[in-house]
MARKE-374568 format. One line per 2 residues: number of its first residue (from 0); their letters; for each residue x, y, z of C-alpha. Coordinates in Angstrom, 1 decimal, always signed. Layout:
N
NUM) a) X,Y,Z ~ ... $
END
This chain:
424
0) ma) +132.9,-64.9,-245.3 ~ +131.8,-61.3,-245.2 $
2) al) +128.6,-61.9,-243.8 ~ +130.4,-64.4,-241.2 $
4) da) +132.9,-61.7,-240.5 ~ +130.1,-59.2,-240.0 $
6) vr) +128.5,-61.3,-237.4 ~ +131.7,-62.1,-235.4 $
8) aq) +132.6,-58.4,-235.5 ~ +128.7,-57.7,-234.0 $
10) la) +128.7,-60.3,-231.4 ~ +132.5,-59.2,-230.3 $
12) vl) +130.9,-55.9,-229.2 ~ +127.6,-57.2,-227.6 $
14) pp) +127.3,-57.5,-223.7 ~ +128.8,-60.8,-222.2 $
16) lv) +126.0,-63.3,-221.1 ~ +127.6,-64.4,-218.1 $
18) fa) +130.6,-62.9,-216.0 ~ +134.0,-64.5,-215.1 $
20) ge) +132.7,-64.3,-211.2 ~ +130.2,-66.6,-211.8 $
22) ar) +132.2,-69.2,-213.9 ~ +134.9,-69.2,-211.2 $
24) rl) +132.0,-69.8,-208.3 ~ +131.2,-72.6,-210.5 $
26) te) +134.8,-74.0,-210.8 ~ +134.7,-73.9,-206.8 $
28) al) +131.5,-75.6,-206.6 ~ +132.9,-78.3,-209.0 $
30) gd) +135.8,-78.5,-206.9 ~ +133.6,-79.8,-204.1 $
32) va) +132.2,-82.6,-206.7 ~ +136.0,-83.5,-207.3 $
34) ag) +136.7,-83.8,-203.6 ~ +133.6,-86.2,-203.5 $
36) ra) +131.8,-83.7,-201.2 ~ +129.0,-82.8,-203.8 $
38) fv) +127.2,-84.1,-206.9 ~ +126.5,-82.5,-210.1 $
40) lq) +123.3,-82.8,-212.4 ~ +123.9,-81.2,-215.9 $
42) ag) +120.8,-81.4,-217.9 ~ +118.5,-80.2,-220.7 $
44) dc) +117.6,-80.2,-224.3 ~ +119.9,-82.2,-226.9 $
46) ae) +119.5,-79.0,-229.0 ~ +117.6,-75.9,-227.9 $
48) sf) +115.0,-74.8,-230.6 ~ +114.3,-71.0,-232.4 $
50) ae) +110.9,-72.3,-232.9 ~ +110.0,-73.7,-229.6 $
52) ft) +111.0,-70.8,-227.2 ~ +108.6,-70.3,-224.4 $
54) ad) +108.5,-69.1,-221.0 ~ +106.4,-71.8,-220.0 $
56) ai) +109.2,-74.2,-221.8 ~ +112.0,-72.9,-219.8 $
58) rd) +109.9,-72.9,-216.5 ~ +108.7,-76.4,-217.0 $
60) kl) +112.4,-77.8,-217.9 ~ +113.9,-76.0,-215.0 $
62) kv) +110.9,-77.4,-212.9 ~ +112.3,-81.2,-213.7 $
64) il) +116.0,-80.1,-212.9 ~ +115.0,-78.4,-209.7 $
66) qm) +112.9,-81.6,-208.7 ~ +115.7,-83.9,-209.6 $
68) av) +118.2,-81.8,-207.5 ~ +115.7,-82.0,-204.5 $
70) vl) +115.3,-85.7,-204.8 ~ +119.0,-86.3,-204.9 $
72) ty) +119.9,-83.9,-202.0 ~ +117.3,-85.3,-199.8 $
74) ga) +117.5,-88.7,-200.7 ~ +121.5,-89.1,-200.8 $
76) gv) +122.2,-86.3,-198.5 ~ +124.5,-84.7,-200.9 $
78) pv) +124.4,-81.0,-202.2 ~ +123.7,-80.9,-205.8 $
80) vk) +125.4,-78.5,-208.5 ~ +122.7,-77.8,-210.9 $
82) vg) +124.3,-77.2,-214.4 ~ +121.8,-76.7,-217.4 $
84) ri) +122.0,-77.7,-221.0 ~ +120.5,-74.2,-221.9 $
86) ag) +120.7,-70.7,-223.2 ~ +123.6,-71.9,-225.8 $
88) qf) +123.0,-75.3,-226.8 ~ +122.0,-74.4,-230.4 $
90) ak) +124.4,-76.8,-232.5 ~ +124.9,-80.4,-232.8 $
92) pr) +127.6,-82.6,-234.5 ~ +126.2,-85.1,-236.8 $
94) ss) +127.5,-88.5,-237.9 ~ +126.8,-87.6,-241.5 $
96) pt) +127.0,-84.7,-243.1 ~ +123.9,-85.1,-245.2 $
98) er) +120.6,-87.0,-245.1 ~ +117.9,-88.5,-247.4 $
100) vg) +114.5,-87.0,-247.6 ~ +112.7,-88.9,-250.4 $
102) dl) +114.4,-88.6,-253.3 ~ +116.7,-85.8,-252.2 $
104) ei) +120.0,-85.8,-250.3 ~ +120.4,-82.3,-248.3 $
106) es) +122.5,-81.2,-245.7 ~ +122.1,-82.7,-242.2 $
108) fr) +120.2,-80.4,-239.6 ~ +123.0,-79.3,-237.3 $
110) gh) +120.9,-77.0,-234.7 ~ +119.1,-74.0,-235.3 $
112) mv) +122.5,-71.7,-234.8 ~ +123.4,-73.2,-237.9 $
114) nd) +120.5,-74.2,-240.2 ~ +116.9,-74.9,-240.2 $
116) dl) +115.1,-78.4,-239.5 ~ +112.8,-77.9,-242.6 $
118) pt) +113.6,-81.0,-244.8 ~ +114.4,-78.8,-247.7 $
120) aa) +117.4,-77.8,-249.3 ~ +117.2,-74.1,-249.0 $
122) ar) +116.3,-74.5,-245.4 ~ +119.6,-76.2,-244.6 $
124) vp) +122.0,-73.6,-246.0 ~ +124.0,-72.6,-243.0 $
126) dp) +123.1,-68.7,-242.3 ~ +125.8,-66.6,-240.1 $
128) ar) +122.2,-64.5,-239.1 ~ +121.4,-67.2,-236.9 $
130) lv) +124.7,-66.8,-234.6 ~ +123.2,-63.6,-233.2 $
132) ag) +119.5,-64.8,-233.0 ~ +121.1,-67.5,-230.6 $
134) yh) +122.7,-65.0,-228.8 ~ +119.6,-63.1,-228.3 $
136) qs) +117.5,-66.1,-227.4 ~ +120.1,-66.9,-224.6 $
138) va) +120.1,-63.4,-223.6 ~ +116.2,-64.0,-222.9 $
140) tl) +116.7,-67.3,-221.6 ~ +119.3,-66.2,-218.9 $
142) nl) +116.9,-63.3,-217.7 ~ +114.1,-65.9,-217.1 $
144) lr) +116.3,-68.3,-215.6 ~ +117.4,-65.7,-213.2 $
146) af) +114.3,-64.3,-212.4 ~ +112.9,-67.9,-211.6 $
148) tk) +116.0,-69.0,-209.4 ~ +116.4,-65.5,-207.4 $
150) gg) +112.9,-64.4,-207.4 ~ +110.9,-66.8,-205.3 $
152) fa) +110.2,-69.7,-207.6 ~ +113.0,-71.6,-206.7 $
154) dl) +112.0,-71.5,-202.7 ~ +112.1,-74.4,-201.1 $
156) aq) +108.5,-73.3,-199.4 ~ +107.3,-73.9,-203.1 $
158) vh) +108.7,-77.1,-203.9 ~ +105.1,-78.7,-204.1 $
160) aw) +104.2,-76.3,-206.7 ~ +106.9,-77.7,-209.0 $
162) nq) +105.3,-80.8,-209.1 ~ +103.8,-80.7,-212.8 $
164) ef) +100.3,-82.0,-213.2 ~ +101.0,-85.1,-215.6 $
166) va) +104.0,-85.8,-213.0 ~ +102.0,-85.4,-209.9 $
168) ss) +99.5,-87.8,-211.0 ~ +102.3,-90.6,-211.2 $
170) ae) +103.9,-93.0,-208.5 ~ +107.0,-91.0,-208.4 $
172) gr) +105.1,-87.7,-208.5 ~ +103.3,-89.1,-205.4 $
174) qf) +106.7,-89.9,-203.8 ~ +108.2,-86.4,-204.6 $
176) eg) +105.3,-85.3,-202.6 ~ +106.1,-87.2,-199.8 $
178) ia) +110.0,-85.4,-199.9 ~ +108.0,-82.0,-200.1 $
180) eg) +106.2,-82.7,-196.9 ~ +109.0,-83.8,-195.4 $
182) id) +110.7,-80.4,-196.5 ~ +107.8,-78.4,-195.1 $
184) ra) +107.9,-80.2,-191.7 ~ +111.6,-79.6,-191.5 $
186) lh) +110.8,-75.9,-192.0 ~ +108.3,-75.5,-189.3 $
188) fm) +110.9,-77.5,-187.0 ~ +113.4,-75.2,-187.9 $
190) aa) +111.2,-71.9,-187.6 ~ +109.7,-73.3,-184.4 $
192) cg) +113.2,-73.5,-182.8 ~ +113.8,-69.9,-183.3 $
194) id) +115.8,-70.2,-186.6 ~ +115.3,-67.0,-189.0 $
196) la) +114.6,-68.9,-192.2 ~ +114.3,-65.4,-194.1 $
198) ae) +117.9,-64.7,-193.3 ~ +118.9,-68.1,-194.9 $
200) at) +119.1,-67.1,-198.8 ~ +119.9,-70.7,-199.7 $
202) lh) +116.5,-71.9,-198.9 ~ +115.0,-69.1,-201.3 $
204) ev) +117.0,-69.0,-204.0 ~ +119.7,-71.5,-206.0 $
206) df) +122.6,-71.3,-208.2 ~ +121.8,-72.3,-211.8 $
208) wt) +124.6,-72.5,-213.9 ~ +124.6,-72.6,-218.0 $
210) sh) +126.7,-74.8,-220.3 ~ +126.9,-76.0,-223.8 $
212) ea) +128.9,-77.8,-226.6 ~ +131.4,-75.0,-227.7 $
214) ll) +131.0,-76.6,-231.2 ~ +130.9,-73.3,-233.1 $
216) ld) +133.9,-71.3,-232.6 ~ +132.8,-68.5,-234.6 $
218) ye) +130.3,-67.8,-231.9 ~ +132.6,-68.7,-229.0 $
220) ep) +135.7,-67.0,-230.0 ~ +134.1,-63.1,-230.4 $
222) lv) +132.4,-63.9,-227.2 ~ +135.4,-64.2,-224.8 $
224) rr) +136.2,-61.3,-222.5 ~ +139.1,-60.2,-220.2 $
226) ds) +138.3,-60.2,-216.4 ~ +138.8,-56.7,-215.2 $
228) lt) +139.6,-58.1,-211.6 ~ +141.9,-60.8,-212.7 $
230) ge) +143.1,-59.8,-216.5 ~ +142.2,-63.7,-217.4 $
232) wy) +140.1,-64.5,-220.2 ~ +136.6,-66.3,-220.0 $
234) dc) +134.4,-67.2,-222.6 ~ +131.2,-65.4,-221.7 $
236) sa) +128.7,-67.6,-223.5 ~ +128.2,-69.7,-220.6 $
238) hm) +129.5,-70.9,-217.3 ~ +130.5,-74.2,-218.4 $
240) lw) +131.7,-75.4,-221.9 ~ +132.6,-78.9,-223.1 $
242) vg) +134.0,-80.3,-226.2 ~ +132.4,-83.3,-227.8 $
244) er) +133.6,-86.9,-228.6 ~ +134.1,-85.6,-232.2 $
246) tr) +135.9,-82.7,-231.7 ~ +138.3,-83.7,-228.5 $
248) dp) +141.8,-84.1,-230.3 ~ +143.9,-82.4,-228.0 $
250) eg) +145.8,-80.9,-230.9 ~ +142.7,-79.6,-232.5 $
252) ah) +141.0,-76.5,-232.4 ~ +138.4,-76.5,-229.9 $
254) ce) +140.9,-78.0,-227.2 ~ +143.0,-75.3,-228.1 $
256) fl) +140.2,-72.6,-227.7 ~ +139.2,-74.2,-224.6 $
258) sg) +142.9,-74.6,-223.0 ~ +142.9,-70.7,-223.5 $
260) vr) +140.0,-69.7,-221.3 ~ +139.6,-70.0,-217.7 $
262) np) +135.9,-71.4,-217.3 ~ +135.2,-74.5,-215.9 $
264) vg) +135.1,-77.3,-219.0 ~ +134.1,-80.5,-219.8 $
266) vk) +135.2,-83.3,-222.5 ~ +133.0,-86.4,-223.8 $
268) ig) +134.9,-89.7,-223.8 ~ +133.8,-92.5,-225.6 $
270) tg) +134.5,-96.1,-226.0 ~ +137.5,-95.3,-228.2 $
272) at) +139.6,-93.3,-225.8 ~ +142.3,-94.9,-224.2 $
274) pd) +144.1,-94.0,-221.0 ~ +147.1,-92.3,-223.0 $
276) dv) +144.2,-90.3,-224.9 ~ +142.5,-89.1,-221.6 $
278) la) +145.8,-88.2,-219.6 ~ +146.6,-86.0,-222.9 $
280) lc) +143.2,-84.0,-222.7 ~ +143.7,-83.6,-218.7 $
282) ar) +147.7,-82.3,-219.5 ~ +146.1,-79.9,-222.4 $
284) ld) +143.1,-78.6,-220.5 ~ +144.1,-78.7,-216.9 $
286) pe) +148.0,-78.2,-216.8 ~ +147.5,-76.6,-213.1 $
288) rr) +145.7,-79.5,-211.7 ~ +142.8,-76.8,-210.6 $
290) pg) +139.9,-78.6,-208.9 ~ +136.6,-78.2,-210.5 $
292) rl) +138.4,-77.0,-213.7 ~ +138.1,-80.1,-215.5 $
294) tl) +135.1,-82.4,-216.0 ~ +135.2,-85.8,-218.0 $
296) it) +132.0,-87.0,-219.1 ~ +131.7,-90.8,-220.1 $
298) rf) +129.5,-92.0,-222.7 ~ +130.4,-95.6,-223.2 $
300) ga) +127.1,-97.4,-223.6 ~ +125.4,-99.9,-220.9 $
302) an) +127.1,-102.9,-222.3 ~ +130.9,-100.9,-222.2 $
304) ve) +130.9,-99.1,-219.2 ~ +132.2,-101.6,-216.4 $
306) ta) +135.2,-102.7,-218.8 ~ +136.1,-99.0,-220.7 $
308) lp) +135.7,-96.7,-217.4 ~ +138.3,-98.8,-214.8 $
310) pl) +141.5,-98.4,-216.7 ~ +140.4,-94.5,-217.1 $
312) le) +139.9,-94.1,-213.8 ~ +143.2,-95.7,-212.9 $
314) av) +145.2,-93.9,-215.0 ~ +143.8,-90.3,-214.0 $
316) rt) +144.2,-91.4,-210.3 ~ +147.6,-92.4,-210.6 $
318) eg) +148.5,-89.1,-212.5 ~ +147.0,-87.1,-209.5 $
320) yp) +144.4,-85.1,-211.9 ~ +141.3,-83.6,-209.7 $
322) vv) +138.6,-84.2,-212.4 ~ +134.9,-84.4,-211.7 $
324) ws) +133.8,-87.9,-213.4 ~ +130.4,-87.5,-214.9 $
326) cd) +128.1,-90.2,-216.6 ~ +126.4,-89.2,-219.9 $
328) pm) +124.2,-92.5,-220.0 ~ +122.2,-91.0,-223.4 $
330) hg) +124.7,-91.0,-226.3 ~ +126.0,-94.4,-225.9 $
332) nt) +122.6,-96.2,-226.0 ~ +121.0,-94.5,-229.0 $
334) ft) +119.6,-96.6,-231.7 ~ +116.8,-96.3,-234.7 $
336) ae) +113.6,-97.9,-234.1 ~ +111.9,-99.8,-237.0 $
338) gg) +109.6,-96.6,-237.5 ~ +113.1,-94.8,-238.4 $
340) rk) +113.3,-92.7,-234.9 ~ +116.1,-92.5,-233.1 $
342) tr) +115.6,-93.5,-229.4 ~ +117.1,-95.0,-226.1 $
344) rf) +115.5,-97.3,-223.6 ~ +115.4,-96.1,-220.1 $
346) dd) +116.6,-99.4,-219.0 ~ +119.9,-98.9,-220.6 $
348) il) +119.9,-95.2,-219.5 ~ +119.9,-97.0,-216.0 $
350) ae) +122.1,-99.9,-216.6 ~ +125.0,-97.4,-217.7 $
352) ir) +124.8,-95.4,-214.6 ~ +124.8,-98.2,-212.5 $
354) gf) +127.8,-99.6,-214.1 ~ +129.5,-96.0,-213.8 $
356) ft) +128.7,-96.2,-209.7 ~ +130.1,-99.9,-209.9 $
358) ah) +133.2,-98.8,-211.7 ~ +134.0,-95.9,-209.1 $
360) rd) +133.0,-98.0,-206.5 ~ +135.8,-100.6,-207.2 $
362) ag) +138.2,-98.1,-208.1 ~ +137.6,-96.2,-205.0 $
364) tw) +136.9,-92.9,-206.6 ~ +133.6,-90.6,-206.7 $
366) pg) +131.1,-90.9,-209.1 ~ +130.4,-87.1,-209.4 $
368) gv) +127.5,-86.6,-211.6 ~ +125.5,-87.4,-214.5 $
370) hv) +124.7,-85.5,-217.7 ~ +121.2,-86.3,-219.4 $
372) el) +119.0,-84.9,-221.8 ~ +115.6,-84.2,-220.7 $
374) tg) +112.7,-82.1,-221.2 ~ +109.7,-80.6,-219.1 $
376) dd) +107.3,-81.7,-221.7 ~ +105.2,-84.9,-222.0 $
378) vt) +107.0,-86.5,-224.6 ~ +107.5,-89.8,-225.8 $
380) ec) +110.7,-90.1,-227.2 ~ +112.6,-92.7,-224.8 $
382) lg) +111.3,-96.1,-224.4 ~ +110.3,-97.6,-221.2 $
384) gv) +110.3,-96.0,-217.9 ~ +107.3,-95.5,-215.5 $
386) ed) +104.9,-95.2,-218.7 ~ +106.5,-98.1,-220.3 $
388) iv) +106.6,-96.4,-223.6 ~ +106.8,-98.9,-226.8 $
390) eg) +107.9,-98.4,-230.0 ~ +104.4,-97.9,-231.5 $
392) ql) +104.1,-94.7,-229.2 ~ +107.2,-92.9,-230.5 $
394) ee) +104.9,-91.0,-233.1 ~ +102.5,-89.8,-230.4 $
396) ry) +104.5,-86.8,-228.9 ~ +108.0,-87.2,-230.5 $
398) ts) +108.9,-83.5,-231.1 ~ +112.7,-83.4,-230.5 $
400) ac) +114.4,-82.0,-233.5 ~ +117.7,-84.0,-232.8 $
402) dp) +118.2,-86.6,-230.0 ~ +115.6,-88.4,-227.9 $
404) rl) +114.8,-87.0,-224.4 ~ +113.8,-88.0,-221.1 $
406) na) +110.2,-86.8,-220.3 ~ +109.6,-85.3,-217.0 $
408) rq) +108.3,-88.7,-215.4 ~ +111.2,-90.4,-216.7 $
410) sl) +113.7,-88.1,-215.2 ~ +112.0,-87.8,-211.8 $
412) dl) +112.1,-91.6,-211.8 ~ +115.9,-91.5,-212.8 $
414) af) +116.3,-89.3,-209.9 ~ +115.2,-91.5,-207.3 $
416) rv) +117.4,-94.5,-208.7 ~ +120.4,-92.4,-208.8 $
418) ae) +119.7,-91.2,-205.1 ~ +119.4,-94.9,-204.2 $
420) ll) +123.0,-95.4,-205.9 ~ +124.6,-92.6,-203.9 $
422) rg) +123.0,-93.8,-200.8 ~ +124.7,-97.1,-201.4 $
END
């Protein structure tokens, strides 16, 4: 406990990672999503890694998210709020506290902010110093993200450069190039009409927000700061925080913590949630009914979404909570392949999103966003998609330390499919 107390004290005096004003702006942007005027794309790693921390990895992940956002905006005609699972997503809840490695039973890997993924008993011992290491990696990640998104990389004139080599060679990459050419023509047309494109900041930079699961309260609590302008409290570890399916008890510690900060917050909702459960979460986390404050992220699985979601939509709408509804099509569709690797089928991911849209269409509510785990790397972790990855290929490039992620081709393909659903 002494080591943990020392780390908490150290975190409490370190500079904030984000500012209260930024979090307020994200709440406003999510308010537009709640009102049906925008769409939120929340995406990134299942769990960030201390071992695979490079500028190229961050750039490539950002490229994929920017590509997806352009496809959604261009194809569906709605603004896209871009939120990364990044700069703080270092911890993961696990279904079992232990795992078996050979003849040994050792502590489960809980993310690099807790312990190491090496399969030894010593590596799995929690180390409070990892909280500080996670803070410093988040600082470096945020610095790079801000440089990319505000320093020219995100300029729409550079949209062709976002097409990674292994994506550009695919049918989806070529389709994206068609969008890029259309954007070029539109920019040239506006310039020819005398519009000063240099003065339009939205063409040259983007707002990119950070988020992670508020799982480790020993990390989150010391990073709470009081806003000098409003006197309100914000968790300055990220712009947005969410509470997971396992820790969403309205009377539990995690909801208690999130209820006390003014950041936009999210809640993962699984198949066991009843309308009363969801309304209790709304009352706990958004008693003022502020548009953009609360995002409900559903994770039912493809087989359950069209029966489990409608009662929740009806209950929340009847009570008048202005929530953002987002679909996490990943976690409810995870299974273990014959070789022992956790994986997901692209078709199941897409089927859950389709069911999400169908339920909202039938209820007359807005399908506000998607929440996906992805990487910019050319991995083979999810089955199917444009490359038709099969189980025998999982071992080829399976690098995730925790859950399987969509690769860049699969992510871009998903964006085109979601854009079609939005147009519909």
